[in-house]
N, C-alpha and C positions, 0 to 999 in steps of 0.2 A: 384912249379908248373907252371914257365913262359916254363919250358922246356919240358916241360909234354904234352901241348898241341900242341905242333907242331907233335907229334911223335903218339898221338891219331886222331888228324886231317889224319895224311898220312896211318894209318890203316885203319880209317873209307872212305878214298879216294879211297885206291886199292882195299878196299872189294866189294865199289858198280860198279867199273868199271868190276871187274872182274866177276863180279856175270850179271852184264848188258851188253850183245854185243854193243849194237846200241849205249850204252854211251861209251862203248870202241873205235867204230869205230868212231862215233864224236869228239871222242879227239886226238884220231892219225893223224883223216883229219886235222881237225880245231884246232888247241890248241892254236892259236893265237886268236879265239873268248873266250876261257874259259882261264880266269886268276885263275889260284886254290890258292887263296888266302883263307884266314880261313873266311872272311867273307863274299863273293861273295861264297864259297861252303853252310855256315851255310844255307843262303838264299837258292839255289837250294836241299840242303839236306830234308828242309822245304817243298818244292814243291814237289820233289821226294816222301817223305813218304805221302804226300798227294794223290798222283795217286797211288799208289802201294796198300793202305786203299781202296780205290774208287774199284779199280781191285778184291781186296779179297773181300769187301763184295758184287759186283757185277760180279759174274766169267763167262766170256766169253764162248759162248759157246763150249760146247766138242765136234768137229768132228770129233771124233771117238766113240761119241757114236749113234748108228742107230737111226737114224729122226723117229717119230709118225705120222704118216701120218692119218688124220682125214677126215671124208668127213661129207655133209649134201644134203640133198634137201627140196629144199625150193620154194614159189611162188614169183615169180620175176616179173611178168606181169601180173597177173589175182585180180580175187579183197581180195588175201592175200597179194598184192604188197607192199604194205607199207610195211607190219609185215615181210616181207619175206626180203627183201632190210633192213633195219632196225636190224636182227638179221646178217644178214652177216656183215653189217658195225659195229655192238660191237664184234662180233665174231675175224672181222681181226686185231681192235684193240687191245682185249686183246691177241690175242697170238702174236702180235708185242712186246708187252709190256713183255709175257711172255718168249721169244726168247732174246730181248734183260738183263734180267735178268740169261739168262743163260740155256732157256728152261724149261724141266722137269726134273727132277733127271739128268738132262746133256743132256736131249733129246731134240734136235728143234722139233720142231711142223710145221705142214705143212696141210692147208687148200684147199678140195676142193667143191666148194658150186655149185650144178646145179638147174636150173631151172627145176622146175615142172607141175608150168602153174594151181597148184591147181588141177589138172587132177588128180586121180589116174593110171591110165595105162603109163602116164609119170611119178609117182614116183617110182614106180617100174620097169621101165626102168633105170632110174636114179642111184637107188641103185645096180640094176646087173653092169652097167657101173664102179660101184666104185669096185666093187667086184673082176673085172677082171683086173681093175688097184691095185689090192690088199690094197684096202681099206676095212676095213671091221665092223671100228669103228663109228657109228655116231652120231655125236653131235648135240643139238638145230634142229632135222628135225619138218616142220611147218605143221600142222591139221592133223585131226582124219583121214579123209577118206581118205588120201593119205599114211598115217602111216595103215591104213589097208589095202591094196593094197599089201603091203611086209610082211605081217604077217607069212606068211609061211616060209619066211628065218628068222625070229626071231626067229620062232618055232625050224627049223632044226638046228639052232646054228650056221647058215652060216656070219650071224653077230649080233654086238653088238649095240642096241640103247638106248645111254642115253640122259637124263632130255628132252623129245619132248614135243614141245611146243603142244598140242595135247588135246582134251579135253576128250574123250574116254578113259576106263582104259581098257576095251580089258580082264579084268581078269578071263575071263571063258577061256581064250586059252591058260594058264597055261604058261606062256613065262618066262622062265629063264633069255632069254638077255634079257631083258626091264629095264631099272632102270627109276623112271620118279620120277621128286623133286614134282610136283605142284598135287594139290586135282585134283579128275574129274570133267566132270561137273555137272555127277549125285550129287553128293555133294553139289555142286555149288546151281543147281536145284532146290534140296531138301529146302538150307537157304533159297533162296526168296521166295520160296513158303511157308514157313511158315511165314518169316519174314510180306509176303503178307495178310497173315490170321490176326497173333497175335497181329500185330504194327498197320498194316494200314486198318483194318477191313474190308478187301476185299468183297466184295459177289459174283464179275463177272470178273472170269480170264478168258483173252485169253492167249494163248502162241503162239507166231512167234517164228518160231525155221527150221531151214537148216536140211532138207529132207532126212538129213545120217546120219553116227555114232556120227557122232558129235551134234546135235541137238537133236537126239532120246535120245542121254545119257543125254542130261539137261532135257530132256521131264519124264523120267523114273525116277528123281529123285522129280521133281513136281509133278506127280501123285503117289509117292509114298508117300509123305506128306500128299496131300488132300487125299489117301484114308485112310493114317491112322485117317485121321477126318471124316469119314465118308461122306467128300466135292466130287458131281459126277461132278458139275455144270464147267464145262470149255470147252475151245473151241479150238478145238488144228487148228492152221493156219500152215501149212507147206509151202517151197515156197522151187526148186529145186537150186542145186547148182549152181554160175554164173547164176544167173538171175537176171535182174533187170526190166523187164515186169511183174509188179503183179498187176496187175488191176482186178483178179480172189479175191485175195488175198485182195482186198481192199474192195470188195466186202460184203464178208464173214463178218470182223468185223466191218464192218459197220452196217452190219442189227444186228450183237450179240450185238453191243455198251455196250462193258465192261466199270467195273469201274477200273481195272487192267490190264494192257499189262507186259507180262513179254517175251521177247527177247534173245532167244537163237539163237543167230544169230551173221554173221560178218558184218562188216562196210558198205559194197557196198552196198550190198540190202538193207540193214536195213535204211539207207538214202532213197534212191530209195522209200521204203515202205513211210516214214516219207512224202517226199515232193506230193508223189501222194495220201495221205490220205489230208495232207493240214496239216499245224500248231494248227490249230484253232478246228479240231479235237480232239488235247488229253488234251484240256483247263479240267482240274479238274480230270482229270486219274493219277492214279499212275502208273509211267514207271519204271523197276528193269529190268538188262541185266546181262548178264553174262560177263566174263573177257575178251572177244574180243573184246569187245565195249571201253575198257579203255587205248584205242590209243589215241596220242596225235590229229592228225585230225576231227577224232569224235567227242570229248570232246569240240572240236572250233569250228565243226556244230552245235553241241548241244544248246551250248551258242549264236549262234548268232541267232537261233531262238527261244530262249526264254524256252527252255526246259531242267528238270532235271530229270538226269538219278541216281537210286540206283543200284552200280554195285558189285556183287560176284567177289573179287581178290584173287590169291592167293599170292600175296604179299603185304608186308603193303606200308601204304599210303611214296612214295617217297618222298614227298617234308617236310614231319615234322616228322615221326619215327626215334627215336632217339635207335635204334638197328645198332649196329657195320658196318653190312653189309651194313646198309643204309647209313650210315651216308659217309663210305669209296667209296658209288656209288656217291652219289654227288661230292665229290672231284672229283673223276672220269670225273663227266660232264661238270665240270669246267675246269676241266685238258684239254678235248678231244673238249672244245666249242660246248657241243652237249646239244640238249635238254632231261630232265628228265621225265619220265612219266612210270608208273606199266608195261608196258608190255618193255621199256627197262630195267628195273630195274631186271626184270625174267630170263632175256638174260646175265645179269650180273652174278645174284648167279649162275645161269645154271655154268656160265664157271668158278667161285671161285671154285664150288664144281668138278667140273670135275681136275681140279689143284689138291685139298683135296683130292681126292680119290687117286691119282695117286701118290702122295709123300709118299702115304700109303705101298706103294709097294715097297717091298724089290724083287731082280731081275728083271725076264724081264718084261713088260708091256706087256699082252696080254688079250683078251676080259675077257679070266677066270679069269686072278690074281685080272682084275675090278671088276667082280661080285662078288667074293669073298669078297673084302674089302666094297661095298656098302652092304652086307647082314650083316655083323657085324658091320653099324650102328644103335647102341640101347641107347634111354633113354640118347642123346647128346648136346650138343648143341658149335653151328659152327657160329661163328661171331654176334651171340644175336639171332639165330634160334633154331627153336628144332626139333630136326631130331631124327626118329625112324621108322627104314626099318620097314615097314611092307610086310612079306611073301605073301600073299593074294594080295594086289592092287599091290607091287609092286614100292611105291611110298616112299618116304622119310621124306616129309612133311602131315600132317594132319590139317592145320590150312587154314582156310576160313578169309578174311580178308572181312567184308561189310565197302564201302562206303557209308555212307547217306549222304553225305553235308560237314559232319562235317569236322574239323582237325584231330581229332583222328577216327580212325577205326576202326570197333570194330572185334578183334581178335576172332575167334569161332574155336574151336578145334574138330574134331571130334572122 
């Protein structure tokens, strides 16, 4: 037995040196630093095996695989600036993690993010710029009016838009190269109106909404429910995008004096509206809002004002949900030392869905192959989320989570 050990030791040693050029080079240059006794070799072998296992589990990027270039167009400086910066932050962090894990199917992923200042004309120009750079996959673009500006490019199948953080559905445009995760704001508006009438017993409803495709989508859902119930008394209060001087809107709502206000709006003008009305105006009134008002700074603003808002969300409660994807998200926020809210969770889900779809593709990753695998998602569960691709609305999720102030949000599937 004693004679066999040195023989086994020498065979293992020669095999490792032969198959690892860096070890061979090190051994030849500095043999005096490495006493190849069985004990020293055994310790080295344990360390070497651990390193080999680590690299086997996390393969390095395959530089021979073609990089996957994706783009996005966001508001990084105007009324949706907070959301835009958060989207970019999460995309950068998650893509960094993807590349550290070996990319997607060996393809390294690179992101180009452009600021559109929540302006449709600049958004379209951004997409045209990306196309000139041969980037035709757009991920997580922000805003309905900005998305609307380049619908023609989607319809002409020049660009594929994945998981826009945009509320309008645009389903009338027959857009094959548009894949959504979230339910549209029209659905959220319908649910908020239903809750207002059936649970809150509202009798006088005012709708403060952005006067564009985003706000009109939510308003359409609200009016659809009210018309079904034969309710015609509703005060429509539109405001222009990127405007914070809301004196005429303040006068209008004071004159109507509603018992319930539904906000289909973004945070900056909504803050201005509340400040210009004064906190006292909202005493005893029901306040409800769409998913854009779930962002962390706005929630803190409401808390400081002593106001509560019922929100229709496109994702479950990031703090308490026990769905696998949400528990994974909470670990991610701790690891990256960032705050968690519903908006950040949506971005996280979108990124994980992006990787999930790409991993279903056998062969080249193209706009067409991505669309094909997305359309095949039927009655599927993804880390606790129920997904079912709807060919009419082009969306994967049909669930809205209603946050009424309780830990458990009400999941409503449409």
